[in-house]
N, C-alpha and C positions, 0 to 999 in steps of 0.2 A: 549905735556904734559906727557912725558914718553913714554908709549906704549898703544896700544889698548889691552883691556882685552881679553884674549883668553879662551873661554869656552872649556873645555876638556871633550871629550866623554870617559867615563870609562867603563870597564877597558881599559888601554892603554898599548900596548906593547912598551917598551923602548929599546928592543934589549938585547942581552946577557943574556937572561933568566930572565929579570927584568920586572915586570908589575906594573903599577900604578893603584891603585884602592881605593875605599872608604871602611871604615869599615862597616861590615854588622851586627855585633853582638858582644857578649862578647868574643868570641874566637879571633876575630881580635883585639879587644881592649887589650886583654892580650898580644898578640904578640907585639903590639905597646908599651905597658907598659914595657915589658921586654927590648925592645930596649932603651927606655928612661932610664931605670935603668942602663944599660951598659954605656950609654953616660954620665950620671950624678951620681946618687947614688940610693940606694934602696928606699929612700923617694920618688923619682920620680915615682916609680912603683905604690905606693899607691895613689899618687896625680893624676896620669893619670887615674887610675880606678875611683876615686871619681869624677874627672872632667867629664868623659864620662857618668857616670850613675846618678850623683846627681846634677850637676850644672843646674840651671833653663834654659830651652830653648835650651839645648845642648844635642846632642845624638851621637851615633856611626857614623852616616852619616856625621858628621861635622869633622871627622878625615880622612885624606887621607894618604896613605902610599905606599911605594914601596916594593913589595914582590920579594924575590929571589926564583923563582919556583923550583930551585934545592934543597933548604933546607927548604922552607916553612916559612922562617923567614922574619919579617919586618926589612928592613935595612935603611929606611929613612922615616920620617913622620912629618907632621905638622897638625894643626887643626885650624878651624875658630870658634872663640868664639863670638856669637852674643851679643853685648852690645849696650847701648844707652847712648850717651853723649848729653849734652844740650849746646846750643849756645845762651846764654842770654834768656833761656826759650824755645827756639825752639828745639824740639827733633830731634836728628840726629841718623840714623842707622849706627852703626860702626861694622866692622868686625875686631876683634882683632886676630892677629896671636898668638895662644897660644903656648904651649910647642912644641918644634921642636928639632929634632936631626937626625944625620946620623951616622951609624956605621963607625968606622975609616977605615975599609977595603973597604968602598964603596964611600969614598969622592973623589972629583975632577972628578966625572963622570956625572955631569949635573943633578943629581937627585933632588937637591933642586930647580933648575931652572924649572924642569918639575912640581914639586909640587907647585911652585909659580904661574905657569900658571893656574893650577887648582884653586888656591886661588883667583887669579884675575878674573877668570871666575865666581866664586861664588859671589864675590863682585858685579859684574854686574848683575847676575841673581837675586840677593836679593835686588838690588837697593840701595846698601850702599852709604852713603854720604861720609864716611871716612873709612880708614883702619889704624890700629894702631899696633905697635910692641914695646915690651919692650926688644928688642933684643941686641945682642952683638955689640960692636962698629964697625962702618963703613959697616959691611957686607951687610946690607939691602939697602944701598945707591945704589948698583948695580941694585936694582929692583925699583928704583924711589922713595924711602922714604927719608924724610927730618926730621931732628931733630927740633921739634917745641915746645912742651909743657913740662915744667920742670917735672922731675921725680927723686925720691930718696931723700936722706937726704941732708940738707944744713948745719945746725949747729950741732956741736958735743960738748956735755957737759960732763965734768968729774963729776961722781956722788958725790964726796966729796964737790963740790961747791954748792950743794943743801942745803939751810939753814934748821936748826932744827925749829920745830914749835914754835911760840910764844904763849902766853896765849890766845891772841885773835884768834888764829887759831884753838882752840879746837873744835869749832862747824863745822869745815870743814872736811868732810870725803869723802872717795871714796869706792865704792862697785862694785862688778861685776854686770853687767846688766843681766837681765833675758828676756825671750821671752815676758813677760808682758810689758816690757819697750819699745818694738819695736815701737809702734806708737809715743811715745815721741822722740825716737832716730831719726826716719824718719823726724819728724818735725824739730829737731835740724839740721839735715843734709840739709834740704831744706833751712833753714835760713842761714846756713854756706855758701852755694853755690850761694845764691842770688847775692852776690857781685862779683862773678867770671864771666869772659867772657865765657870760656869753662869749663864744669864740668861734673861729672858723674851722671847719673840717676841710682840709685840702688833700685830695688824692695825689698820688705821684704824677699822674698824667697832667693835672693842672699845674703842678710845679714845673714840669718840663716845658709846658706851654709858655709860662711866664718867663722862663730862662732861655727860651729858644734864641740862639745867637742870630737867627735870621730876622727877628723882630726888631723894627726900628722906631716903633711908636713910643709915645710918652709913658706907657705902662710897662714897658719891657724892664726886667730886673736882672741884676747880676748877684749871684750868691757867693759868699766867701766863708771859708772855714778859718777859725782862729786856732792856733796851736801853741802849746808850750812844751819845749823839748821834743817836738815832733808829734806830740799826742793832741788830738782834737779836744778843744774845750768848749766849742759852741759855734754859732754861725751868725752872720748878719747879711742883710740884703739891701742893695742900693739901686735906686732907679738909674738906668743905664745912660739915658740920653739928655740929661739936664744941661742946658746952656743958659747964658745970661738972658736970652730972649724967652725962655720957657716960663710957664706960669708959676713953677715952684721956686725958681730963682735961687737955687742952692743945691748942694749935694744932700740928698734926702735918704737917711737911714730909715727904710720903710718897714723893717722887721729885724728882730734879733732875739736870740735866746739869752737867758741870764748869763753874762760873761764874768769870769773872775777878774780881779782888779787889773792885773797886767795885760790880760787879753783885751779888756776894755780899752786900755790905753793904746794897744796895737791897732784895734779897730778904729779908734779916733784918728790915729796917724794915717791910716789908709784913707779915711774920708778927707783928711786935710790935704793929702797928696792929690787925690782926685779933684778936689776943689781948685788947687793950683793949676792942674792940667786943663781944666775946663773953664778957667778964668771966672770962677764963682767965688763970692765973698762970704758965704755962709754955709754952715752944716746944720741941717734941720733933722729933727728926730720925730718920726711918726710912730710912737711906741707907747705902751701903757705907762702910766705914771710910776709903777713899781719896777720898771726895767732898770737894772744897774747902769746901763748906758745913759739913761735920763738922769740918774743921780750924778754920774761923772760929769755930764754936761753942766749941771747946776753948780757943782763944786768948782768947775773951771770958769764960772762967770757967765754962763749962757743966759740969754734973756727969755722970759716966758711969754708965749703968745697963746691966747685962748684958742684951743683947737675947734674945728668945725664939728659936725656930728652926722652920723647916719640918720636918714629919715626912714622911719619904720612904721609899718602898719600891721595890725593883727586882724586879718580879714574875718576870722571866725573865733570868737573868744572861747567857746566850748571846746573846739578842736584843739586850740593851743593849751588850755588849762588841763585837758585830758592827757595831752602828750607829756606834759611835765609832771604828771602825777607821781612818778617814782622819786623825783626830787622833793616834792612837797611832803611825801611820806617819810623820806629820809630826814628831812628837817624836823618834822614832828617827833620822830623816834629819838633824835638826839637832843631833845629839849625836855623841859618839865611838863610839856603837854603830850608826852608819849601816850599813845592809846586813845587820843581824842575821839569822842564819840558824839557827834552832833553835826548839824549842817551850818554852813556859812553862806549868807546871801550878800552878794556884792552888787550894790545898786549903782549902775553906770548912767543913770538918768534916762538914757534911750533904751536901756535893757537892764534886766536883773539876772545875774548868773548865780545859780545855787550849786554849791559844792557840798556833797553829802559824804561826810567822813564817818566811817564805822571802824571803831577800834584802831584808829590811826591809819586806816587805809581809805583812799579816795574811791568810794563805791560808785560814784557817778557825778557828772557835771551836766547841767541842763540850763537852757534859757527859759526864763519865766515871762519874757516880754517886758514891756515898760511897767513893771509892778513896783510901786513905791515901797522901799524898805530902808528905813532911816538909820539903821544901826551901823552900816558901813556904806558910805556914799563917796564916789569919786567920779568926776567927769571922765569919760572913756579914755581920753588922751593921758590923763594923770594916772589912771589905772594901768595903762601900758607901761608907763615909767616905773610904777611900783612892781609890776609882775616881772619886768626885765631887770630889776635891781638897780636901775639908774638913780633913783631917789628913794629915800626911806618914807615910811608912812608919816613920821613926824615932820619931815621937810615938806612933803606935799600938803599936809594939813595946815602948815604955817603959810604956805604960798597961795593956796587956793581956798577962798572962803567957802566954796561949795564942796570941799573935801572934808568929811567928818567921819570919825570912828568912835563909837561908844567906848568908854574907858574899859568896860568889862571885856571887850573884844580886841583891844589894842595888843595885848600879848600874843594872841593867836595870829593876827595880821603880821606882826613883827617877826614871828617865828617862820611863818609860811613865806614871807616875801622880804628878806633882809636886803639891805643895800650891798651891792657887790661891784667890784671892779670888773669891767668888761672891755674887750678890744677885739675887733675883727681885722685881721691882717689882710693885705691885698687879695682881692678875689679874682680880678681879671688879668 
C-alpha cells in the first residue's frame, strides 16, 4: 500500500551543508515564512506566521524545514496541520500537509522527499487515520496520494444573472455573523454535514481563526447569516480578499448551509454586490453538489467546471478500517445482510486485509501481507476510493481491469462500502 512510514530522527544531515529539522520557535518560523514569501507572495509570509502561532492545536514543532547551514536560510519546508474529519459520525484523525515550498535554487535535490519521510513518520507517530493535501496537480502521486474527495468550485455564475428582489423578498436579509452567533453556526454546520459521507469537524476556535478580521491572506473568510423576517435561516461563507489578480478570480462561496429559496436569492445578491465592489466578473461555488445554492446557480444559467479534489492517503489500512467499524456494522444491520458471520479478505495486491465479522460485528481487522486472495481484488488506490465512498464497486471494476469482485461477494462489498457524497469545507 505505497510505503512503510519512516520516522525521521531530527536534526538529520542531508549532506552538502543541508540539515532537516523542526522549528523550535519564532525565529525558525520567520525563516520559513520568508521562504514561503519568496515562493508565493508576501501574503504567504503573514499566513505562515498566523498558522504557526494562532491555528488551534498547531505549533512551531509541526513545521519541518531544511536549513542551508552556510547561509542560515530555510530552503524547503512543509507542515502538518492536525485536523479531524468525520466518516458518517466517526471521528478520524487527519494530518493535512499545509503550506509547502522549496527555494528555486534547491529544487531537484530530494529535499521534499526527505521532508515527506518526516511527514509520514509523524502520521504514524500520531496514529492518523488519513493524510490529506490540497496540493498541485500530480506531484504528490509520487508519494502515494490519490485524488478522492471533491475540492474547489463547480458552478460559475455571472453576477448579472442574479435577479433583483421582488416585493416578497423584502423580509429576506443578510448580515455579518458575530461571535455570539457561533453556537448557532456550529449547529447549522452539523446539520449540513449529517448527510455527507466524509466531512470536516471544525471546532469553534478554528472557526474564529478563519474569520479573524486581522487576517489578510487568501484563506481568510467572512461568515454571513441569512434571515427571513428577522429569524436566522442559515449561513454562508465567502473568501474575504478576492481581487481580479487572485488565483480564484471571482467571489467564492466557500461554505453554506442548505438555505430556503428566498434566503438563497438573498445570498446570491450579497455575492453579486461583493463582486461589483471588488471588480470581479464571476461568482463561484465551492459546495457539495446537493447544496441548494448550487441548484440555484444552475437554474440561473451558471456554467459547470469540473472541480479539483483532495489528495488523500490512508497510511494504515487496518487502523482506518478498525476505526470505521461502527459505520460498517450499522450498514450491515440496516441491510439484508444483518448478522453477517464470516470473514472478508480484501486483496490490495501489495497487502491483503482480512475483516472478521461475527454476527454483524467487526471482531477484528488484520493484515495478512501480500497474500493472493482472488475473491475481492482492488489496487490499493482504488480500494481507498471505495472505502471513502468516492466511487462504487461497480464503477471501479468497470474502470480498472485489475479490480474484481466475485459475484457472490458483490452484495457484501456494496453494503459495506456504498457510494456517498462527501465534502470537506475549508480547513485552514
